[in-house]
DOLUM-194230 format. One record per residue (C-alpha): residue number from 1; y, z, x. Coordinates in pm, 1 decimal, decimal comma. Example, Ala and Ser with C-alpha at 12.3 -4.5 7.8 and 13.67 -1.06 7.14 Angstrom:
<lolos>
<nr: 1; c2: -450,0; c3: 780,0; c1: 1230,0>
<nr: 2; c2: -106,0; c3: 714,0; c1: 1367,0>
</lolos>
This chain:
<lolos>
<nr: 1; c2: -6,9; c3: -13,4; c1: -14,5>
<nr: 2; c2: 363,4; c3: -91,1; c1: 142,9>
<nr: 3; c2: 662,5; c3: 119,6; c1: 155,0>
<nr: 4; c2: 818,6; c3: -3,7; c1: -90,7>
<nr: 5; c2: 499,4; c3: 2,1; c1: -310,2>
<nr: 6; c2: 456,5; c3: 363,9; c1: -193,2>
<nr: 7; c2: 845,0; c3: 463,4; c1: -314,0>
<nr: 8; c2: 739,2; c3: 292,5; c1: -643,1>
<nr: 9; c2: 438,0; c3: 482,6; c1: -749,2>
<nr: 10; c2: 622,4; c3: 818,6; c1: -665,6>
<nr: 11; c2: 925,0; c3: 743,6; c1: -872,2>
<nr: 12; c2: 706,6; c3: 622,2; c1: -1186,7>
<nr: 13; c2: 539,7; c3: 936,1; c1: -1158,5>
<nr: 14; c2: 813,1; c3: 1175,0; c1: -1090,0>
<nr: 15; c2: 971,9; c3: 1016,8; c1: -1424,1>
<nr: 16; c2: 646,8; c3: 1012,7; c1: -1618,6>
<nr: 17; c2: 618,5; c3: 1406,5; c1: -1535,0>
<nr: 18; c2: 975,2; c3: 1440,9; c1: -1668,1>
<nr: 19; c2: 929,5; c3: 1278,8; c1: -1981,1>
<nr: 20; c2: 614,5; c3: 1420,0; c1: -2037,9>
<nr: 21; c2: 837,3; c3: 1781,7; c1: -1954,9>
<nr: 22; c2: 1044,2; c3: 1662,1; c1: -2236,7>
<nr: 23; c2: 814,5; c3: 1590,2; c1: -2458,2>
<nr: 24; c2: 646,3; c3: 1885,7; c1: -2436,3>
<nr: 25; c2: 971,4; c3: 2092,5; c1: -2524,2>
<nr: 26; c2: 1093,5; c3: 1892,7; c1: -2819,5>
<nr: 27; c2: 760,9; c3: 1884,0; c1: -2945,6>
<nr: 28; c2: 726,4; c3: 2323,0; c1: -2893,7>
<nr: 29; c2: 1019,2; c3: 2313,2; c1: -3061,8>
<nr: 30; c2: 928,0; c3: 2075,6; c1: -3383,2>
<nr: 31; c2: 555,3; c3: 2267,3; c1: -3430,7>
<nr: 32; c2: 721,2; c3: 2599,0; c1: -3413,8>
<nr: 33; c2: 1005,3; c3: 2489,7; c1: -3677,5>
<nr: 34; c2: 757,0; c3: 2332,5; c1: -3909,1>
<nr: 35; c2: 478,6; c3: 2558,0; c1: -4000,9>
<nr: 36; c2: 778,0; c3: 2846,5; c1: -4056,7>
<nr: 37; c2: 970,1; c3: 2568,5; c1: -4271,1>
<nr: 38; c2: 655,9; c3: 2653,2; c1: -4510,5>
<nr: 39; c2: 683,0; c3: 3018,4; c1: -4521,6>
<nr: 40; c2: 1064,3; c3: 2993,6; c1: -4557,3>
<nr: 41; c2: 979,4; c3: 2807,5; c1: -4858,1>
<nr: 42; c2: 727,4; c3: 3054,5; c1: -4957,2>
<nr: 43; c2: 1037,4; c3: 3293,7; c1: -4941,0>
<nr: 44; c2: 1213,9; c3: 3102,9; c1: -5160,4>
<nr: 45; c2: 945,4; c3: 3104,7; c1: -5402,5>
<nr: 46; c2: 861,2; c3: 2727,0; c1: -5383,4>
<nr: 47; c2: 512,6; c3: 2617,2; c1: -5466,8>
<nr: 48; c2: 272,0; c3: 2307,3; c1: -5352,2>
<nr: 49; c2: 458,5; c3: 2078,3; c1: -5492,1>
<nr: 50; c2: 779,3; c3: 2205,2; c1: -5355,6>
<nr: 51; c2: 633,5; c3: 2222,0; c1: -4998,7>
<nr: 52; c2: 517,0; c3: 1863,0; c1: -5042,7>
<nr: 53; c2: 858,5; c3: 1731,3; c1: -5157,6>
<nr: 54; c2: 990,4; c3: 1871,1; c1: -4836,6>
<nr: 55; c2: 771,0; c3: 1739,3; c1: -4630,2>
<nr: 56; c2: 807,8; c3: 1414,3; c1: -4756,1>
<nr: 57; c2: 1196,9; c3: 1493,1; c1: -4716,3>
<nr: 58; c2: 1108,8; c3: 1524,1; c1: -4308,7>
<nr: 59; c2: 1020,6; c3: 1157,7; c1: -4318,5>
<nr: 60; c2: 1289,8; c3: 992,2; c1: -4543,8>
<nr: 61; c2: 1557,6; c3: 873,1; c1: -4280,9>
<nr: 62; c2: 1285,3; c3: 786,2; c1: -4017,1>
<nr: 63; c2: 1151,6; c3: 527,1; c1: -4299,4>
<nr: 64; c2: 1458,9; c3: 385,0; c1: -4333,4>
<nr: 65; c2: 1559,0; c3: 365,8; c1: -3959,6>
<nr: 66; c2: 1272,0; c3: 315,3; c1: -3742,4>
<nr: 67; c2: 1229,8; c3: -83,8; c1: -3676,4>
<nr: 68; c2: 1653,2; c3: -87,4; c1: -3588,5>
<nr: 69; c2: 1589,2; c3: 208,8; c1: -3374,3>
<nr: 70; c2: 1300,2; c3: 7,9; c1: -3248,8>
<nr: 71; c2: 1469,4; c3: -306,6; c1: -3178,8>
<nr: 72; c2: 1763,7; c3: -76,2; c1: -3050,9>
<nr: 73; c2: 1521,8; c3: 100,2; c1: -2768,2>
<nr: 74; c2: 1437,9; c3: -256,9; c1: -2658,5>
<nr: 75; c2: 1821,8; c3: -320,7; c1: -2596,8>
<nr: 76; c2: 1908,0; c3: -14,2; c1: -2415,5>
<nr: 77; c2: 1910,9; c3: -12,1; c1: -2038,5>
<nr: 78; c2: 1890,2; c3: 341,0; c1: -2054,3>
<nr: 79; c2: 1630,7; c3: 482,9; c1: -2331,4>
<nr: 80; c2: 1703,7; c3: 840,6; c1: -2222,3>
<nr: 81; c2: 2052,4; c3: 837,0; c1: -2418,1>
<nr: 82; c2: 1833,1; c3: 765,7; c1: -2768,7>
<nr: 83; c2: 1569,0; c3: 1062,4; c1: -2664,7>
<nr: 84; c2: 1899,9; c3: 1287,6; c1: -2588,6>
<nr: 85; c2: 1981,1; c3: 1221,8; c1: -2956,4>
<nr: 86; c2: 1729,8; c3: 1301,0; c1: -3059,6>
<nr: 87; c2: 1668,9; c3: 1654,8; c1: -2913,6>
<nr: 88; c2: 1997,6; c3: 1740,3; c1: -3044,7>
<nr: 89; c2: 1921,3; c3: 1626,2; c1: -3410,1>
<nr: 90; c2: 1613,9; c3: 1872,7; c1: -3349,4>
<nr: 91; c2: 1835,9; c3: 2159,6; c1: -3296,9>
<nr: 92; c2: 2043,5; c3: 2070,6; c1: -3512,5>
<nr: 93; c2: 1762,4; c3: 2066,8; c1: -3813,7>
<nr: 94; c2: 1591,9; c3: 2350,3; c1: -3691,2>
<nr: 95; c2: 1917,5; c3: 2548,1; c1: -3719,4>
<nr: 96; c2: 2007,1; c3: 2386,3; c1: -4053,1>
<nr: 97; c2: 1657,0; c3: 2529,7; c1: -4185,6>
<nr: 98; c2: 1724,6; c3: 2884,3; c1: -4081,1>
<nr: 99; c2: 2073,9; c3: 2873,9; c1: -4258,1>
<nr: 100; c2: 1947,9; c3: 2721,7; c1: -4588,3>
<nr: 101; c2: 1930,2; c3: 2936,3; c1: -4869,3>
<nr: 102; c2: 1757,4; c3: 2709,6; c1: -5099,2>
<nr: 103; c2: 1457,7; c3: 2446,4; c1: -5112,2>
<nr: 104; c2: 1723,9; c3: 2137,2; c1: -5162,1>
<nr: 105; c2: 1899,6; c3: 2239,8; c1: -4837,9>
<nr: 106; c2: 1567,7; c3: 2322,6; c1: -4652,6>
<nr: 107; c2: 1463,2; c3: 1962,9; c1: -4728,5>
<nr: 108; c2: 1817,9; c3: 1790,3; c1: -4609,6>
<nr: 109; c2: 1762,2; c3: 1990,7; c1: -4294,5>
<nr: 110; c2: 1418,8; c3: 1867,0; c1: -4250,7>
<nr: 111; c2: 1516,4; c3: 1518,2; c1: -4272,0>
<nr: 112; c2: 1762,8; c3: 1575,4; c1: -3967,2>
<nr: 113; c2: 1454,1; c3: 1696,0; c1: -3832,4>
<nr: 114; c2: 1237,8; c3: 1456,0; c1: -3896,8>
<nr: 115; c2: 1521,5; c3: 1159,1; c1: -3754,4>
<nr: 116; c2: 1556,4; c3: 1358,4; c1: -3421,7>
<nr: 117; c2: 1182,6; c3: 1362,4; c1: -3381,6>
<nr: 118; c2: 1186,1; c3: 960,8; c1: -3486,6>
<nr: 119; c2: 1441,1; c3: 898,9; c1: -3234,9>
<nr: 120; c2: 1253,9; c3: 1082,9; c1: -2932,2>
<nr: 121; c2: 915,2; c3: 922,4; c1: -3013,1>
<nr: 122; c2: 1020,0; c3: 582,5; c1: -3014,9>
<nr: 123; c2: 1252,0; c3: 630,8; c1: -2702,3>
<nr: 124; c2: 922,2; c3: 774,4; c1: -2520,3>
<nr: 125; c2: 678,5; c3: 531,1; c1: -2643,2>
<nr: 126; c2: 951,1; c3: 249,2; c1: -2569,9>
<nr: 127; c2: 999,8; c3: 404,9; c1: -2214,3>
<nr: 128; c2: 628,8; c3: 366,3; c1: -2115,9>
<nr: 129; c2: 553,3; c3: 52,6; c1: -2291,5>
<nr: 130; c2: 859,0; c3: -81,1; c1: -2061,3>
<nr: 131; c2: 817,1; c3: 67,4; c1: -1739,2>
<nr: 132; c2: 410,4; c3: 107,1; c1: -1703,4>
<nr: 133; c2: 181,3; c3: -193,3; c1: -1609,4>
<nr: 134; c2: -72,6; c3: -277,4; c1: -1895,4>
<nr: 135; c2: -362,5; c3: -106,1; c1: -1710,3>
<nr: 136; c2: -207,8; c3: 200,8; c1: -1672,1>
<nr: 137; c2: -96,0; c3: 244,5; c1: -2095,9>
<nr: 138; c2: -383,7; c3: 422,1; c1: -2167,7>
<nr: 139; c2: -311,9; c3: 658,0; c1: -1912,9>
<nr: 140; c2: 52,7; c3: 665,4; c1: -2016,6>
<nr: 141; c2: 48,7; c3: 696,8; c1: -2372,4>
<nr: 142; c2: -278,7; c3: 976,2; c1: -2320,2>
<nr: 143; c2: -60,0; c3: 1177,9; c1: -2146,4>
<nr: 144; c2: 244,4; c3: 1155,2; c1: -2349,0>
<nr: 145; c2: 42,4; c3: 1237,3; c1: -2644,4>
<nr: 146; c2: -131,3; c3: 1488,8; c1: -2479,7>
<nr: 147; c2: 230,0; c3: 1679,5; c1: -2418,5>
<nr: 148; c2: 290,4; c3: 1665,8; c1: -2802,2>
<nr: 149; c2: -53,3; c3: 1815,8; c1: -2853,4>
<nr: 150; c2: 21,6; c3: 2101,1; c1: -2610,4>
<nr: 151; c2: 391,4; c3: 2127,3; c1: -2818,2>
<nr: 152; c2: 160,8; c3: 2145,8; c1: -3132,4>
<nr: 153; c2: -81,6; c3: 2424,9; c1: -2967,7>
<nr: 154; c2: 229,0; c3: 2650,6; c1: -2834,8>
<nr: 155; c2: 445,6; c3: 2629,9; c1: -3071,7>
<nr: 156; c2: 287,6; c3: 2736,8; c1: -3414,3>
<nr: 157; c2: 99,2; c3: 2984,4; c1: -3177,1>
<nr: 158; c2: 437,6; c3: 3122,5; c1: -3109,7>
<nr: 159; c2: 541,8; c3: 3120,8; c1: -3483,9>
<nr: 160; c2: 236,9; c3: 3318,4; c1: -3541,6>
<nr: 161; c2: 305,0; c3: 3584,1; c1: -3294,8>
<nr: 162; c2: 655,8; c3: 3619,2; c1: -3418,2>
<nr: 163; c2: 549,2; c3: 3659,6; c1: -3797,1>
<nr: 164; c2: 351,2; c3: 3844,1; c1: -3704,8>
<nr: 165; c2: 34,8; c3: 3986,9; c1: -3942,6>
<nr: 166; c2: 191,4; c3: 4088,0; c1: -4238,4>
<nr: 167; c2: 95,8; c3: 3923,5; c1: -4572,3>
<nr: 168; c2: 414,3; c3: 4003,6; c1: -4765,8>
<nr: 169; c2: 580,4; c3: 3685,2; c1: -4800,8>
<nr: 170; c2: 891,5; c3: 3838,5; c1: -4943,3>
<nr: 171; c2: 912,8; c3: 4123,6; c1: -4727,4>
<nr: 172; c2: 1274,7; c3: 4154,4; c1: -4522,4>
<nr: 173; c2: 1059,5; c3: 4190,4; c1: -4206,3>
<nr: 174; c2: 905,8; c3: 3841,7; c1: -4295,6>
<nr: 175; c2: 1236,9; c3: 3676,6; c1: -4397,8>
<nr: 176; c2: 1385,5; c3: 3809,5; c1: -4063,5>
<nr: 177; c2: 1118,7; c3: 3661,5; c1: -3837,2>
<nr: 178; c2: 1144,4; c3: 3363,5; c1: -3997,6>
<nr: 179; c2: 1508,9; c3: 3304,8; c1: -3942,9>
<nr: 180; c2: 1398,0; c3: 3430,0; c1: -3573,2>
<nr: 181; c2: 1128,0; c3: 3163,4; c1: -3510,5>
<nr: 182; c2: 1341,2; c3: 2871,2; c1: -3622,8>
<nr: 183; c2: 1656,0; c3: 2974,6; c1: -3370,4>
<nr: 184; c2: 1395,6; c3: 2949,0; c1: -3103,4>
<nr: 185; c2: 1301,4; c3: 2672,5; c1: -3195,2>
<nr: 186; c2: 1637,6; c3: 2488,2; c1: -3240,1>
<nr: 187; c2: 1697,9; c3: 2670,7; c1: -2901,5>
<nr: 188; c2: 1387,7; c3: 2546,2; c1: -2701,1>
<nr: 189; c2: 1461,6; c3: 2185,7; c1: -2815,4>
<nr: 190; c2: 1773,6; c3: 2188,7; c1: -2619,9>
<nr: 191; c2: 1597,5; c3: 2310,1; c1: -2278,2>
<nr: 192; c2: 1468,2; c3: 1937,2; c1: -2259,2>
<nr: 193; c2: 1856,9; c3: 1822,9; c1: -2198,5>
<nr: 194; c2: 1909,6; c3: 1881,0; c1: -1843,0>
<nr: 195; c2: 1547,2; c3: 1651,3; c1: -1756,7>
<nr: 196; c2: 1691,7; c3: 1354,8; c1: -1989,1>
<nr: 197; c2: 2032,2; c3: 1445,6; c1: -1811,7>
<nr: 198; c2: 1896,7; c3: 1332,4; c1: -1499,4>
<nr: 199; c2: 1870,2; c3: 998,5; c1: -1434,6>
<nr: 200; c2: 1509,2; c3: 917,7; c1: -1322,2>
<nr: 201; c2: 1426,4; c3: 590,9; c1: -1465,9>
<nr: 202; c2: 1166,9; c3: 446,5; c1: -1230,3>
<nr: 203; c2: 1175,4; c3: 135,8; c1: -985,7>
<nr: 204; c2: 888,8; c3: -37,1; c1: -1048,8>
<nr: 205; c2: 753,4; c3: -421,0; c1: -1024,3>
<nr: 206; c2: 726,5; c3: -483,5; c1: -1369,1>
<nr: 207; c2: 975,5; c3: -653,9; c1: -1564,9>
<nr: 208; c2: 1176,2; c3: -378,7; c1: -1690,6>
<nr: 209; c2: 1515,7; c3: -562,4; c1: -1808,1>
<nr: 210; c2: 1571,7; c3: -494,8; c1: -2187,0>
<nr: 211; c2: 1527,9; c3: -756,5; c1: -2399,9>
<nr: 212; c2: 1884,4; c3: -983,9; c1: -2417,6>
<nr: 213; c2: 2061,1; c3: -909,3; c1: -2789,9>
<nr: 214; c2: 2039,0; c3: -1310,4; c1: -2843,7>
<nr: 215; c2: 1673,8; c3: -1339,0; c1: -2835,7>
<nr: 216; c2: 1554,2; c3: -1424,2; c1: -3185,6>
<nr: 217; c2: 1420,3; c3: -1087,7; c1: -3356,6>
<nr: 218; c2: 1049,8; c3: -1089,1; c1: -3425,8>
<nr: 219; c2: 1049,9; c3: -997,3; c1: -3794,5>
<nr: 220; c2: 844,0; c3: -642,1; c1: -3916,5>
<nr: 221; c2: 623,0; c3: -910,2; c1: -4147,7>
<nr: 222; c2: 562,5; c3: -1095,9; c1: -3838,4>
<nr: 223; c2: 418,4; c3: -811,0; c1: -3667,3>
<nr: 224; c2: 248,5; c3: -736,0; c1: -3955,8>
<nr: 225; c2: 67,2; c3: -1085,0; c1: -3954,5>
<nr: 226; c2: -83,2; c3: -1058,0; c1: -3606,9>
<nr: 227; c2: -496,3; c3: -1020,2; c1: -3630,6>
<nr: 228; c2: -607,2; c3: -637,3; c1: -3696,3>
<nr: 229; c2: -227,2; c3: -467,6; c1: -3682,0>
<nr: 230; c2: -265,0; c3: -352,5; c1: -4080,4>
<nr: 231; c2: -590,3; c3: -187,1; c1: -3972,4>
<nr: 232; c2: -452,6; c3: 5,7; c1: -3641,8>
<nr: 233; c2: -114,3; c3: 49,9; c1: -3850,7>
<nr: 234; c2: -330,7; c3: 228,5; c1: -4133,2>
<nr: 235; c2: -546,9; c3: 427,6; c1: -3873,0>
<nr: 236; c2: -232,2; c3: 532,6; c1: -3706,9>
<nr: 237; c2: -56,0; c3: 658,8; c1: -4044,8>
<nr: 238; c2: -351,4; c3: 851,6; c1: -4141,0>
<nr: 239; c2: -421,6; c3: 1026,6; c1: -3847,9>
<nr: 240; c2: -51,7; c3: 1151,5; c1: -3850,0>
<nr: 241; c2: -57,4; c3: 1264,7; c1: -4178,7>
<nr: 242; c2: -338,0; c3: 1455,2; c1: -4131,9>
<nr: 243; c2: -117,5; c3: 1662,7; c1: -3870,1>
<nr: 244; c2: 134,9; c3: 1686,1; c1: -4162,0>
<nr: 245; c2: -66,3; c3: 1807,5; c1: -4429,5>
<nr: 246; c2: -236,9; c3: 2031,4; c1: -4211,2>
<nr: 247; c2: 85,4; c3: 2206,0; c1: -4079,7>
<nr: 248; c2: 245,7; c3: 2198,6; c1: -4406,4>
<nr: 249; c2: -36,2; c3: 2309,9; c1: -4652,5>
<nr: 250; c2: -279,7; c3: 2541,9; c1: -4406,1>
<nr: 251; c2: 1,7; c3: 2829,9; c1: -4448,5>
<nr: 252; c2: -41,1; c3: 2824,7; c1: -4806,5>
<nr: 253; c2: -454,6; c3: 2825,6; c1: -4844,6>
<nr: 254; c2: -412,1; c3: 3117,0; c1: -4592,8>
<nr: 255; c2: -145,3; c3: 3293,4; c1: -4828,5>
<nr: 256; c2: -384,6; c3: 3234,5; c1: -5091,5>
<nr: 257; c2: -672,9; c3: 3437,4; c1: -4946,1>
<nr: 258; c2: -445,0; c3: 3681,6; c1: -4769,0>
<nr: 259; c2: -476,5; c3: 3553,7; c1: -4405,4>
<nr: 260; c2: -226,1; c3: 3638,2; c1: -4190,4>
<nr: 261; c2: 15,1; c3: 3356,3; c1: -4027,2>
<nr: 262; c2: -112,3; c3: 3507,9; c1: -3690,0>
<nr: 263; c2: -433,3; c3: 3357,4; c1: -3768,0>
<nr: 264; c2: -280,0; c3: 3004,6; c1: -3894,5>
<nr: 265; c2: -73,5; c3: 3008,6; c1: -3577,1>
<nr: 266; c2: -404,8; c3: 3054,3; c1: -3409,1>
<nr: 267; c2: -599,9; c3: 2777,5; c1: -3574,0>
<nr: 268; c2: -327,3; c3: 2530,0; c1: -3568,7>
<nr: 269; c2: -316,1; c3: 2605,7; c1: -3192,6>
<nr: 270; c2: -664,5; c3: 2548,6; c1: -3151,0>
<nr: 271; c2: -649,5; c3: 2242,4; c1: -3313,0>
<nr: 272; c2: -361,4; c3: 2123,1; c1: -3057,7>
<nr: 273; c2: -533,7; c3: 2261,0; c1: -2763,1>
<nr: 274; c2: -836,7; c3: 2019,7; c1: -2826,7>
<nr: 275; c2: -613,8; c3: 1734,4; c1: -2879,2>
<nr: 276; c2: -454,2; c3: 1808,8; c1: -2520,3>
<nr: 277; c2: -797,0; c3: 1809,3; c1: -2395,7>
<nr: 278; c2: -909,1; c3: 1463,5; c1: -2597,9>
<nr: 279; c2: -612,5; c3: 1273,2; c1: -2464,5>
<nr: 280; c2: -641,1; c3: 1365,9; c1: -2087,7>
<nr: 281; c2: -998,8; c3: 1255,6; c1: -2100,9>
<nr: 282; c2: -900,5; c3: 914,1; c1: -2284,9>
<nr: 283; c2: -883,2; c3: 683,2; c1: -1972,1>
<nr: 284; c2: -1244,0; c3: 842,6; c1: -1817,2>
<nr: 285; c2: -1352,6; c3: 714,7; c1: -2224,6>
<nr: 286; c2: -1211,0; c3: 417,6; c1: -2222,2>
<nr: 287; c2: -1393,6; c3: 302,5; c1: -1909,9>
<nr: 288; c2: -1765,0; c3: 363,9; c1: -2096,0>
<nr: 289; c2: -1632,0; c3: 309,2; c1: -2464,1>
<nr: 290; c2: -1464,3; c3: -5,7; c1: -2617,7>
<nr: 291; c2: -1096,7; c3: 111,2; c1: -2783,5>
<nr: 292; c2: -1250,0; c3: -11,4; c1: -3125,9>
<nr: 293; c2: -1536,5; c3: 243,6; c1: -3113,8>
<nr: 294; c2: -1351,6; c3: 528,7; c1: -3018,5>
<nr: 295; c2: -1121,3; c3: 533,3; c1: -3289,6>
<nr: 296; c2: -1358,8; c3: 440,4; c1: -3565,7>
<nr: 297; c2: -1550,8; c3: 766,6; c1: -3414,1>
<nr: 298; c2: -1269,6; c3: 941,7; c1: -3414,6>
<nr: 299; c2: -1179,5; c3: 880,1; c1: -3776,4>
<nr: 300; c2: -1497,9; c3: 996,5; c1: -3898,6>
<nr: 301; c2: -1525,4; c3: 1307,0; c1: -3691,8>
<nr: 302; c2: -1206,2; c3: 1394,2; c1: -3773,9>
<nr: 303; c2: -1238,9; c3: 1367,4; c1: -4125,9>
<nr: 304; c2: -1611,7; c3: 1520,1; c1: -4182,2>
<nr: 305; c2: -1479,6; c3: 1850,9; c1: -3913,4>
<nr: 306; c2: -1138,5; c3: 1923,7; c1: -4037,9>
<nr: 307; c2: -1218,7; c3: 1947,3; c1: -4407,1>
<nr: 308; c2: -1478,0; c3: 2237,9; c1: -4345,7>
<nr: 309; c2: -1183,7; c3: 2479,4; c1: -4201,1>
<nr: 310; c2: -1020,5; c3: 2555,3; c1: -4576,5>
<nr: 311; c2: -1369,1; c3: 2645,3; c1: -4702,5>
<nr: 312; c2: -1414,2; c3: 2947,1; c1: -4439,7>
<nr: 313; c2: -1020,1; c3: 2994,2; c1: -4361,1>
<nr: 314; c2: -1123,2; c3: 3353,7; c1: -4399,1>
<nr: 315; c2: -1381,8; c3: 3347,3; c1: -4124,5>
<nr: 316; c2: -1162,1; c3: 3254,0; c1: -3806,7>
<nr: 317; c2: -1468,9; c3: 3161,1; c1: -3590,4>
<nr: 318; c2: -1604,7; c3: 2874,5; c1: -3834,7>
<nr: 319; c2: -1269,6; c3: 2733,3; c1: -3984,1>
<nr: 320; c2: -1161,8; c3: 2757,9; c1: -3572,6>
<nr: 321; c2: -1447,6; c3: 2575,8; c1: -3474,7>
<nr: 322; c2: -1410,1; c3: 2332,3; c1: -3694,9>
<nr: 323; c2: -1062,8; c3: 2253,5; c1: -3598,3>
<nr: 324; c2: -1148,9; c3: 2230,5; c1: -3228,8>
<nr: 325; c2: -1398,1; c3: 1955,8; c1: -3319,3>
<nr: 326; c2: -1169,8; c3: 1790,5; c1: -3572,8>
<nr: 327; c2: -905,8; c3: 1841,0; c1: -3344,4>
<nr: 328; c2: -1049,6; c3: 1671,2; c1: -3032,1>
<nr: 329; c2: -1135,0; c3: 1341,9; c1: -3193,3>
<nr: 330; c2: -828,0; c3: 1338,9; c1: -3424,7>
<nr: 331; c2: -628,3; c3: 1359,8; c1: -3091,6>
<nr: 332; c2: -808,0; c3: 1090,5; c1: -2975,5>
<nr: 333; c2: -671,1; c3: 842,1; c1: -3261,5>
<nr: 334; c2: -284,8; c3: 834,9; c1: -3145,5>
<nr: 335; c2: -288,2; c3: 718,7; c1: -2822,3>
<nr: 336; c2: -542,0; c3: 459,9; c1: -2925,9>
<nr: 337; c2: -381,6; c3: 274,3; c1: -3192,0>
<nr: 338; c2: -76,5; c3: 286,8; c1: -2963,0>
<nr: 339; c2: -200,6; c3: 120,3; c1: -2690,7>
<nr: 340; c2: -398,3; c3: -134,9; c1: -2946,6>
<nr: 341; c2: -62,2; c3: -238,0; c1: -3107,0>
<nr: 342; c2: 127,8; c3: -271,3; c1: -2811,5>
<nr: 343; c2: -137,4; c3: -477,2; c1: -2646,6>
<nr: 344; c2: -144,2; c3: -685,8; c1: -2975,6>
<nr: 345; c2: 220,1; c3: -832,2; c1: -2945,7>
<nr: 346; c2: 407,8; c3: -977,4; c1: -2664,9>
<nr: 347; c2: 592,1; c3: -792,3; c1: -2402,9>
<nr: 348; c2: 954,1; c3: -845,1; c1: -2547,3>
<nr: 349; c2: 793,5; c3: -728,7; c1: -2878,1>
<nr: 350; c2: 639,4; c3: -370,2; c1: -2790,1>
<nr: 351; c2: 897,8; c3: -163,5; c1: -2903,9>
<nr: 352; c2: 969,1; c3: -361,0; c1: -3229,2>
<nr: 353; c2: 599,8; c3: -331,3; c1: -3280,9>
<nr: 354; c2: 568,0; c3: 32,2; c1: -3206,5>
<nr: 355; c2: 854,0; c3: 85,7; c1: -3412,9>
<nr: 356; c2: 677,4; c3: -75,9; c1: -3696,9>
<nr: 357; c2: 390,8; c3: 151,8; c1: -3643,4>
<nr: 358; c2: 641,5; c3: 437,1; c1: -3685,2>
<nr: 359; c2: 773,9; c3: 330,4; c1: -3996,8>
<nr: 360; c2: 443,4; c3: 299,8; c1: -4125,6>
<nr: 361; c2: 368,8; c3: 657,5; c1: -4014,5>
<nr: 362; c2: 685,6; c3: 748,7; c1: -4168,0>
<nr: 363; c2: 610,4; c3: 558,1; c1: -4489,7>
<nr: 364; c2: 270,7; c3: 782,0; c1: -4504,6>
<nr: 365; c2: 457,5; c3: 1074,9; c1: -4422,5>
<nr: 366; c2: 700,7; c3: 1013,5; c1: -4711,7>
<nr: 367; c2: 430,1; c3: 933,3; c1: -4995,0>
<nr: 368; c2: 78,4; c3: 1100,4; c1: -4860,0>
<nr: 369; c2: 277,8; c3: 1488,2; c1: -4894,5>
<nr: 370; c2: 387,7; c3: 1406,3; c1: -5259,8>
<nr: 371; c2: 42,6; c3: 1242,0; c1: -5367,0>
<nr: 372; c2: -138,5; c3: 1554,8; c1: -5196,3>
<nr: 373; c2: 106,5; c3: 1797,1; c1: -5322,3>
<nr: 374; c2: 1,6; c3: 1666,4; c1: -5707,5>
<nr: 375; c2: -384,2; c3: 1734,1; c1: -5579,3>
<nr: 376; c2: -254,0; c3: 2066,8; c1: -5439,4>
<nr: 377; c2: -179,9; c3: 2146,3; c1: -5779,1>
<nr: 378; c2: -485,5; c3: 2076,4; c1: -5958,2>
<nr: 379; c2: -743,3; c3: 2191,9; c1: -5656,0>
<nr: 380; c2: -561,7; c3: 2443,3; c1: -5508,1>
<nr: 381; c2: -367,1; c3: 2381,6; c1: -5156,7>
<nr: 382; c2: -671,5; c3: 2271,0; c1: -4965,6>
<nr: 383; c2: -746,7; c3: 1968,2; c1: -5198,2>
<nr: 384; c2: -416,9; c3: 1825,9; c1: -4995,1>
<nr: 385; c2: -582,8; c3: 1902,5; c1: -4662,2>
<nr: 386; c2: -933,9; c3: 1757,0; c1: -4848,5>
<nr: 387; c2: -761,2; c3: 1420,5; c1: -4953,1>
<nr: 388; c2: -637,3; c3: 1337,9; c1: -4615,3>
<nr: 389; c2: -966,8; c3: 1367,9; c1: -4479,8>
<nr: 390; c2: -1080,6; c3: 1134,6; c1: -4750,2>
<nr: 391; c2: -823,2; c3: 884,4; c1: -4629,6>
<nr: 392; c2: -927,4; c3: 928,2; c1: -4238,7>
<nr: 393; c2: -1288,1; c3: 867,5; c1: -4379,0>
<nr: 394; c2: -1156,5; c3: 554,5; c1: -4587,6>
<nr: 395; c2: -989,7; c3: 413,6; c1: -4240,4>
<nr: 396; c2: -1321,8; c3: 456,3; c1: -4050,8>
<nr: 397; c2: -1528,9; c3: 266,4; c1: -4286,2>
<nr: 398; c2: -1245,5; c3: -19,7; c1: -4297,1>
<nr: 399; c2: -1265,6; c3: -15,3; c1: -3897,4>
<nr: 400; c2: -1649,6; c3: -60,9; c1: -3946,2>
<nr: 401; c2: -1644,9; c3: -323,9; c1: -4222,0>
<nr: 402; c2: -1382,1; c3: -493,7; c1: -3992,7>
<nr: 403; c2: -1598,5; c3: -462,3; c1: -3650,2>
</lolos>
C-alpha cells in the first residue's frame, strides 16, 4: 500500500469512527426519550389509541420531507451540516416533550423529534454511500446501524434506571423522573455536536463529489420501478416499524401486568444489544450467505421470537430470551436493506434511493402505529406487537416467493 493510500485509509477510518460515535450519542438520546414518551402519555391518562397517534406523529414530518432531504444530501459538499441540524432538532423535540402539558403538544414535539432523526439518518447513510467503496458498504452500514442498536440498548436501559421500580403511573416521583429522563435525553443529543463541527471528511479515491444541481432528477417512481426495490422497501418498512411498536407498546403491556419500568428498559436493552452483535458480524455472515437469504431468514425468525415476549412479560428470563434472539435477527435486516437498495441504483442516485427507503419507512411509521393501536384497542396492547410480527412474516413469505 502506498503512503497516499495509507493516509486515505487512515482518514476514512477516523471519519467512520467519528460518524459511529455521533450515531451512538444521538440514538442513545432518541431511545431514551421515546419509551419515556409513552410513560408521559400514561401519566396524562392516555390510552393505546393516543399512544398510537403520537407514535405516528413522530414520522409525519419525515414522511413529507424524506425525498427532498435525500436529494439535498446528494448535492451538499458538507453533509455534516445536515446531521448537525438533526441533532439540534432531537434536543428541541426532547425538551418539548418534557414541557408539554397535554398529549397534543407531546405529539407536536414528537414530530420535531422525528424530523431530527430523519435529518441525522439521511446525512449518515448518504455519507457512507458517498465515501465508502462498494465492497465496504456492508461494513459501513453494519457499523453505522450497530451504533444505532447500541443507542437502542443504552437509551431504554438509562430510562428504566431513572424511572425506577415504581408502578404508580401518576405519582409525583414518577412524573419528576419522566421530566428528568427527557431533559437528559435532550442534553445527550447535543454531545454529538463537537464531533460534527470537526471537519473529518475523508480523502478517498472514490468519486465523492456532490451531484451537480443541473443533473436531471431521478423520480421516486423510477426508483421504485427498479427490480426488487418495492420488496426491499417493504422489508425495511416492517423491520423499522417493529422497533417503533415495541418501543411504544411494550411499556403499555408492562403496565397492564404491573411490570416495572426497569424491567421494560432491560427488555428493550437486550433487544438493542442483540442487534449490535448481529450488525457487527454482518461482514462475516455475508461472505458465507447471500444477502437475500440472510434477509429472509431474519424476517421469519424475528417475527416468530418477538411474538413470544408479550405472552411471558411477567417472566423476565423467557421474555428476555425472546428479545435476545428476536433482536439478533431484527438487527440483520436494516443494514442489509440499505446495501441492497443502494446497490440497485446508479451511484449518483444512491442518496435519493436511500431517501425513498426512508420515506417508505416513515409511511409505515405513520400508518402502522394507527392500525396497531386499533388492534390493541380490541386485543390489548400486546395485539399491536403481534400485528407487526405478522407483517414481518408476510414480508418473509413475499421474499421467499420472489426467490
